[in-house]
N, C-alpha and C positions, 0 to 999 in steps of 0.2 A: 603240733604246732607248739609253740610257746607260749606263756604267759608272762603278761607286763603287768606290774601292780604299783602303783603309784604309792608311797611312802613316805612318811617326814620326821623317820624314825631315826639318830644316827648310824651312819653306814659304818664305819670303825669297828662298832658292834654286831656287823652281822655276821652269820655262820656260813656265806657265800662260800662256794670252791673258785669263784672265780670273781675278780673285783675288777671293775671298766673303769679309769680313772682318765678325763680328758684333760688333756696337756697342751703346750706348746711348742715349737721349735727352738724357744728361747732357753729351754731350760731352769726358765724361772718360774718357781710356784709362789703365788703372794694367797692363794685361798688357805684359811686355819687348817681345814681336812686336808690338803693335799699335805700341806707341810708338815704334818703331823703323819700322814702316810707314810711321808719320806721319811722320818725317822722309825716307824715302825716296820717297813720293808729297804732296808738300804740297799740290797742287793739289788733290787728293781732302780732304786734312784741313780745307783751308781750307773749302771746300764743305759739306763736312760738320759743322762747328765753326759754320758761320753757318745753317745748319738746324736745330739745335739751340738757338742763341739769339735765334731769330728765332720759332722754337716750331711750323716746320712740318713737322718731324721726327714721324712716328707711330710709338708701339711698334707691332709688327707689320706694318712696311713695308719697303722694300727702295729703298736710292736708289742708283740704277747710274748710276758715273761714266764717263765718255769720257774718256780721261788725252789731254791736249794732247801732242804730239811735240815736243822739243826738238831745235832746230834750229842751236842752237852749243854749242862748251865741250867738257870732258869727257864731260859727259852722253849727247852722242851717240854715243860708242864702245859704250856698253851698254846703251843704250834698244831694242836688237832682243831682249833677253831680259828685257824687263818685261812687265808686262802691259798690254794694249790698254784695258782694263774695267777697273774695280773696282767690285764689288757692295758696300754698306754694307747688312747682314743687321741690323736695328734688333728685337733681341729683348727689352732690358730697358729700364727709366727710370731704372737707376744701376749702375755696375759690382757694385755689392756685391749686388744683388738677383740670384738666379738667374732663367734664363728659364724661363717659365712654358708650358705645354703650347698655350697658345692664340696665343699672342704669336708661339712658334716656327714656327704652322701658318702663322699669317696672313703671316708676311715668307717663309716659303718658299714659299707659294700667290703671291704676290706676285714673288718673284724667279723661280718657275717661268714668269711670265706673259711679263715680259721678255725672259728666256732665247729663250723660243721663235724672236722676232724676230732676236735675234743671231747663233742658230745658222742661223738659216734665210737671211738676207740678208747678215750678216758673217763669214759660215763660222768661228764660235770653234768650236774643237774640243777645245781643253785648258782645265779650269780647274782651281783648285785652293782649297778650303774651309777654312779657320780654328778648327779644331774645341775647341779649349782653353777658349776661354769658355763653349763648351754644354755642359763637364763639369765637375759641381759638385764642388767642392775639399771633401772629408771631413775632412782633416785638421784644419780651420778650423773653430771656434766661430763658425757661422752665427746661433746662437740667440739672441747678446747685440745684433746689431746691429738685428733688426726682429721684433716679437712673432710669433708663428706664427700668429696670428688672419689678420693682413693679408698674409702671405707664408707661401704653402703649399707642402708640400715641393716640392724642388729635383726636376727631370727626371732619372731613371737614364739614363746611357747605354745600356746596351744593350735595356731595355725599352720606353724612352719617346723618346732623341733620336735614335737608328740608325734606328730602325724610320721616323721622320717625312721623314729624310734620303731613306732607299730609295723612300717612298712619293713625296712630291712631286718628286723631280730623277731619279729611272731613268725615270721617262716622256719627258723631253727625248731627240730624236733625235740621234743621231749626235757624243754629248759625252762626252768621257772627264773625269771628275771625281775627283782625287786628296783623301782627306779625311785631314788632316795632325791626328793624336791625339798627346796625351801618351802617355809611354812607359808611363803606367801602366795605359794602357790595354790590355788584350790583346786580341789577335784571330787 
């Protein structure tokens, strides 16, 4: 059974073997951490961006990327602390639209299915999930972006999102998952 642990530490300093990044189908990354991950892991971003542009990335899916290891240059020295896999969890169709329960559920189920083989055959034991895109920003007025009829109420962290994470990720064997949440979330 997997263990989930909430933390406020910076995710890009993690020593996880698998990095789970919530993304959208538009190919637009507005979060500063996701933008930094774009420059740190350009091979993942290029594959993700191509999938967005050709329409092969669906909401509620997970695009798993096995990173290519650098063989020369300065990157080889820091390559041991970087993740070997990156999971792009597609939770929305645009960065301004919050995740919906059915999208998040489908994406977590797809991630779960892909992680079983990684844990079993590639000895993945440590994962890091970036949760800020899953937390709705109540300080911003989202009612002006999209009418309420087409975009239902966003998910609440404690009543919707966290229980879904526990339900779909805790069943994975021998995996330690650090969930990186914003400091506004109390635990």
